[in-house]
N, C-alpha and C positions, 0 to 999 in steps of 0.2 A: 571501274564501271559497275562491277557486281559486288563490291565491298569485300573482297577476299583478303585474308591476311597474307602477308608476304613471308611468314615464318614457315619455310619448307626445308629446314636443315635436317640432315640425318646425323645423329650422334653415334649410333651403333648399327652394326651389320651382323646378321647371322647368315653365314655362307651356305651355299647349296649342298655341301657335303656334311653339314652339321645336323645332328639329331639331338633334340632336347626332350627329356621325359620329366615333366614337372611344370609347375606354373612359372610364368615369366612376368615380372613386374618391371616397368621401365618409366623413364621420364624423358621428355623431349621427343626426338625423332628416332625411329627404329625401322630398318628395312630387314625383311625376312625373306631369305631365298631357300632355307632349309625346311626341315620337318620338325614340328613341335607337337608333342602329345601332352597337352595341358593348356591351361588358360593363359591368354596374353592380355595383360591389364596395364593400362597407363595410369599414372597418378592422377587423381581427379581434380586436384587443386591447381593444375597448370595446363597450358595448351600442349597438346601432343599430336604427333603425326606418326601413323603406322602404315608402311607400305608392304604389301604382301605380293611378292613377285609371281611370275608365271610358273616357276618351279616349286614354289612354296606350298606346303600342306600343313594346316593347323587342325588338330583334333581337340577342340575345346572352345571355350567362350572367348570372345574378343571384345575388348573395351578400350576406346580411345576417342579423342575429340574429332580428329580428321583421319579417316581410314581410306586407303586406296587399295582395292583388291583386284588382282589379275591372276590369282591362284585359287586354291581350294580351301574352304573352311567348312568343317563338319562341327557345327555348334552355333549358338546364338551370337549375333553381332550387335553391339551397342555403340552408336556413334553420336556424340553429343553435339557435333557441329556439322561436318560434311562427310558423306559417304560417297565414294566414287567407285562404281563397278565397271571395270574395264572389260573388253570383249571376251577374255578367257576366264572371267571370274565364275566360280562355282561355289555357291553357298547352300548347304543343307542345314537349315535352322532358321529360327525367327530372326528378323532384322528390325532393329529400332533405330530411327534416324531423325535428325532435324531437317537436313537438306540432303537430297539424293540426286546423283547424276548416274544414269545407267546407260551404258553403251549397248549397241546391237550385238547380240551374241552372249551377253552375260546371262547367267541362270541363277535364280533363287528358288529353292524348294523349301518353302516355309512362308510364314506370315510377314508381310511388310507393315510396320506400324510407324506412323508419323508421330513423333513425340513433340507435342506443342508445349513450348515453354509458356507458362501462364504469366501474362503481363499483370502487374499490380493494378487493381481496380481503384480508381480515384472516387472517393465518396465526397460529395459536396454537402456541407452542413446547411440544413434548411434554416432560414432566418426565423426567429421566434417572434416576429412582429405581428 
């Protein structure tokens, strides 16, 4: 009904006792339950899904096509498709999104920017008659 993609598989998991210092680049689906001090970036040429659980903390930039947040992000968030903010989501940073779902209780301390994808403009050739 709402034209959502059915691709919701998780390929990798970062457990709640895991701490990563440095940037994390991924492809496909990723669930984070741990603490990351660095940027979390999905490959831009393919669909991606990032789930940030209630226990997760990210200190850095987040980039993915579909992002589900129920934890803490201290940094900017870029979602090229859908951004879902669950009730315990806490974001301190600017948020860029195409589509946004925000539940009651979610908190964003920063600027919300709706990134509009420019549709190609059709130009009609005027007849020279």
